[in-house]
Structure formats: structure tokens, C-alpha cells
KEBA-718358 format. One record per residue (C-alpha): residue in three letters; x, y, z. Coordinates in pm, 1 decimal. Last residue first. Example, Ala and Ser with C-alpha at 12.3 -4.5 7.8 and 13.67 -1.06 7.14 Angstrom:
REM residues 2
<r aa="SER" u="1367.0" v="-106.0" w="714.0"/>
<r aa="ALA" u="1230.0" v="-450.0" w="780.0"/>
***
This chain:
REM residues 128
<r aa="UNK" u="10923.1" v="8681.8" w="10160.8"/>
<r aa="UNK" u="11078.6" v="9009.6" w="10022.1"/>
<r aa="UNK" u="11335.6" v="9178.7" w="10244.4"/>
<r aa="UNK" u="11634.2" v="9205.6" w="9995.3"/>
<r aa="UNK" u="11361.0" v="9358.8" w="9720.7"/>
<r aa="UNK" u="11358.6" v="9664.0" w="9936.5"/>
<r aa="UNK" u="11097.3" v="9864.5" w="9710.4"/>
<r aa="UNK" u="11155.6" v="10197.0" w="9570.6"/>
<r aa="UNK" u="11011.8" v="10532.3" w="9768.4"/>
<r aa="UNK" u="10804.7" v="10792.0" w="9653.6"/>
<r aa="UNK" u="10805.4" v="11061.7" w="9916.7"/>
<r aa="UNK" u="10494.7" v="11177.5" w="10057.8"/>
<r aa="UNK" u="10384.1" v="10851.6" w="10234.8"/>
<r aa="UNK" u="10064.2" v="10677.3" w="10353.7"/>
<r aa="UNK" u="9898.3" v="10787.6" w="10039.0"/>
<r aa="UNK" u="9829.7" v="10453.8" w="9934.2"/>
<r aa="UNK" u="10046.5" v="10446.5" w="9598.1"/>
<r aa="UNK" u="10334.6" v="10566.3" w="9870.7"/>
<r aa="UNK" u="10263.1" v="10293.8" w="10121.8"/>
<r aa="UNK" u="10265.2" v="10019.8" w="9781.5"/>
<r aa="UNK" u="10630.7" v="10114.9" w="9782.3"/>
<r aa="UNK" u="10757.3" v="10143.5" w="9437.0"/>
<r aa="UNK" u="10964.7" v="9905.3" w="9207.2"/>
<r aa="UNK" u="10770.8" v="9960.6" w="8880.9"/>
<r aa="UNK" u="10721.3" v="9578.6" w="8840.6"/>
<r aa="UNK" u="10714.7" v="9542.9" w="9190.1"/>
<r aa="UNK" u="10435.0" v="9799.6" w="9317.1"/>
<r aa="UNK" u="10213.4" v="9657.8" w="8988.4"/>
<r aa="UNK" u="10278.7" v="9289.4" w="9113.3"/>
<r aa="UNK" u="10175.6" v="9381.4" w="9470.7"/>
<r aa="UNK" u="9851.4" v="9578.9" w="9341.6"/>
<r aa="UNK" u="9696.5" v="9301.8" w="9167.5"/>
<r aa="UNK" u="9704.6" v="9214.1" w="8785.6"/>
<r aa="UNK" u="9486.4" v="9203.5" w="8476.8"/>
<r aa="UNK" u="9693.6" v="9448.2" w="8277.6"/>
<r aa="UNK" u="9472.8" v="9697.1" w="8145.7"/>
<r aa="UNK" u="9234.2" v="9655.5" w="8456.1"/>
<r aa="UNK" u="9497.4" v="9664.4" w="8720.7"/>
<r aa="UNK" u="9684.2" v="9999.4" w="8528.2"/>
<r aa="UNK" u="9333.3" v="10156.0" w="8532.8"/>
<r aa="UNK" u="9269.4" v="10081.7" w="8912.4"/>
<r aa="UNK" u="9689.7" v="10185.8" w="8965.4"/>
<r aa="UNK" u="9608.8" v="10510.4" w="8754.3"/>
<r aa="UNK" u="9298.4" v="10627.6" w="8972.5"/>
<r aa="UNK" u="9470.7" v="10480.0" w="9313.7"/>
<r aa="UNK" u="9738.2" v="10723.0" w="9264.8"/>
<r aa="UNK" u="9524.5" v="11036.8" w="9173.9"/>
<r aa="UNK" u="9295.4" v="10960.2" w="9484.2"/>
<r aa="UNK" u="9586.2" v="10948.5" w="9692.3"/>
<r aa="UNK" u="9792.7" v="11286.3" w="9584.8"/>
<r aa="UNK" u="9669.3" v="11485.5" w="9854.9"/>
<r aa="UNK" u="9831.9" v="11273.7" w="10132.4"/>
<r aa="UNK" u="9581.8" v="11083.4" w="10372.3"/>
<r aa="UNK" u="9604.7" v="11156.2" w="10720.1"/>
<r aa="UNK" u="9743.4" v="11058.9" w="11062.9"/>
<r aa="UNK" u="10000.6" v="10818.1" w="10949.8"/>
<r aa="UNK" u="10335.3" v="10659.4" w="11175.1"/>
<r aa="UNK" u="10338.0" v="10317.2" w="11024.3"/>
<r aa="UNK" u="10378.2" v="9948.5" w="11173.2"/>
<r aa="UNK" u="10570.7" v="9661.5" w="10955.3"/>
<r aa="UNK" u="10488.2" v="9329.8" w="11067.8"/>
<r aa="UNK" u="10776.9" v="9091.8" w="10982.4"/>
<r aa="UNK" u="10824.3" v="8917.2" w="10644.0"/>
<r aa="UNK" u="10797.7" v="9229.7" w="10442.7"/>
<r aa="UNK" u="10733.7" v="9273.1" w="10065.6"/>
<r aa="UNK" u="10417.6" v="8996.5" w="10095.7"/>
<r aa="UNK" u="10114.1" v="9270.8" w="10031.6"/>
<r aa="UNK" u="10049.2" v="9296.7" w="10385.1"/>
<r aa="UNK" u="10406.0" v="9373.2" w="10483.3"/>
<r aa="UNK" u="10458.0" v="9638.0" w="10232.3"/>
<r aa="UNK" u="10086.9" v="9772.1" w="10312.4"/>
<r aa="UNK" u="10245.8" v="9899.0" w="10624.8"/>
<r aa="UNK" u="10073.2" v="9864.6" w="10921.4"/>
<r aa="UNK" u="9869.5" v="10117.5" w="11140.9"/>
<r aa="UNK" u="9550.5" v="9957.7" w="11243.4"/>
<r aa="UNK" u="9330.5" v="10216.5" w="11093.4"/>
<r aa="UNK" u="9545.8" v="10332.0" w="10805.2"/>
<r aa="UNK" u="9681.3" v="9985.5" w="10685.7"/>
<r aa="UNK" u="9325.5" v="9843.1" w="10684.9"/>
<r aa="UNK" u="9126.3" v="10140.3" w="10542.9"/>
<r aa="UNK" u="9395.5" v="10138.8" w="10247.1"/>
<r aa="UNK" u="9340.4" v="9799.9" w="10174.1"/>
<r aa="UNK" u="8949.3" v="9837.5" w="10176.1"/>
<r aa="UNK" u="8993.3" v="10103.6" w="9926.8"/>
<r aa="UNK" u="9248.7" v="9893.7" w="9747.9"/>
<r aa="UNK" u="8958.0" v="9639.9" w="9710.9"/>
<r aa="UNK" u="9013.3" v="9299.6" w="9901.8"/>
<r aa="UNK" u="9003.2" v="8984.0" w="9685.0"/>
<r aa="UNK" u="8703.0" v="8728.6" w="9820.9"/>
<r aa="UNK" u="8757.0" v="8383.1" w="9915.7"/>
<r aa="UNK" u="9095.8" v="8399.7" w="10076.4"/>
<r aa="UNK" u="8992.4" v="8296.0" w="10403.3"/>
<r aa="UNK" u="9070.9" v="8634.7" w="10608.1"/>
<r aa="UNK" u="8902.5" v="8826.0" w="10304.0"/>
<r aa="UNK" u="8560.1" v="8595.7" w="10334.3"/>
<r aa="UNK" u="8605.8" v="8655.8" w="10708.5"/>
<r aa="UNK" u="8585.7" v="9067.1" w="10614.3"/>
<r aa="UNK" u="8269.3" v="9013.0" w="10399.8"/>
<r aa="UNK" u="8104.6" v="8800.9" w="10667.3"/>
<r aa="UNK" u="8135.4" v="9086.1" w="10957.9"/>
<r aa="UNK" u="7983.9" v="9327.3" w="10726.3"/>
<r aa="UNK" u="8153.1" v="9648.6" w="10630.8"/>
<r aa="UNK" u="8227.6" v="9982.2" w="10801.0"/>
<r aa="UNK" u="8621.5" v="9900.4" w="10774.2"/>
<r aa="UNK" u="8624.6" v="9981.6" w="11159.7"/>
<r aa="UNK" u="8306.4" v="9778.8" w="11202.7"/>
<r aa="UNK" u="8458.8" v="9496.2" w="11017.5"/>
<r aa="UNK" u="8779.1" v="9508.0" w="11251.9"/>
<r aa="UNK" u="8541.7" v="9456.7" w="11563.9"/>
<r aa="UNK" u="8367.4" v="9216.7" w="11378.0"/>
<r aa="UNK" u="8670.3" v="9018.1" w="11339.0"/>
<r aa="UNK" u="8772.7" v="9041.6" w="11661.0"/>
<r aa="UNK" u="9079.2" v="9264.7" w="11736.9"/>
<r aa="UNK" u="9368.8" v="9198.7" w="11962.1"/>
<r aa="UNK" u="9594.9" v="9452.0" w="11747.9"/>
<r aa="UNK" u="9823.1" v="9125.5" w="11696.5"/>
<r aa="UNK" u="9505.3" v="8931.4" w="11628.0"/>
<r aa="UNK" u="9402.3" v="9138.8" w="11325.3"/>
<r aa="UNK" u="9794.8" v="9158.8" w="11171.4"/>
<r aa="UNK" u="9809.1" v="8789.7" w="11215.8"/>
<r aa="UNK" u="9502.5" v="8723.9" w="11047.5"/>
<r aa="UNK" u="9548.9" v="8979.5" w="10764.4"/>
<r aa="UNK" u="9900.5" v="8823.8" w="10705.4"/>
<r aa="UNK" u="9753.5" v="8481.1" w="10662.9"/>
<r aa="UNK" u="9491.2" v="8593.0" w="10389.5"/>
<r aa="UNK" u="9818.2" v="8781.5" w="10213.0"/>
<r aa="UNK" u="9999.0" v="8423.2" w="10196.3"/>
<r aa="UNK" u="10323.6" v="8364.1" w="10393.5"/>
***
């Protein structure tokens, strides 16, 4: 299942309309609609906001899990900005996306996005 399909599933699972989620994310509804249609690529910052506000794991959205994996997070930890900066540099240097980076270095995107404090490897057996 593709990222765009998982976005729709999560939004509907939380009983939200596109307008409601775009308000939560502080973006225009048209921009969010383009994410769900696969027209625009979502920034790491928007991905983090979706995961945080909808309490869903980035591991699910990025395709590392086939079933919705919820997270219990009340705030971002202090290392978030440093991790995101490193990942952005890596993305530009190697022209790749967050999911591929996490897979290459075997680390949970939830750690990179600041949702968990302890570095955790991916469970590759649960990959779609």
C-alpha cells in the first residue's frame, strides 16, 4: 500500500475531513489533498505534525507496518531539530526519502522525528 493510501486510511480512521486535518496542520486544504493524491511530496515537518496530532506512527505511514500503529506521545523530545537537520542533509546529498534512509541505517523514523527517546531498529519482518 502506498503512502497516499495510508494517509487516507488514517484520516478516515480518525473521522476527519481533509479540511479538518489541513486546519490542524495549518496548511491549505488543497495542499493536503495533493498529498493524498500523491501529487506533492510531504515535508518531514508536515509528516511529524500528522503523526503527532493523529497519534499514528511514522513507521506505518512510511510503509514499515501494514496495520495502523498508534503512538502515545505528548511532546517532541529535545533531539528532534538535530536529527531532522542531519536527515535533511542526508536526503539532499543522496537524493532519497526518509523511508529509504531509515531502511539503510536500520533506524525507526519515530526516533528521527522525535517521538521516541531511545534509538530503535526497524522490525523488517513487519514490512509491507
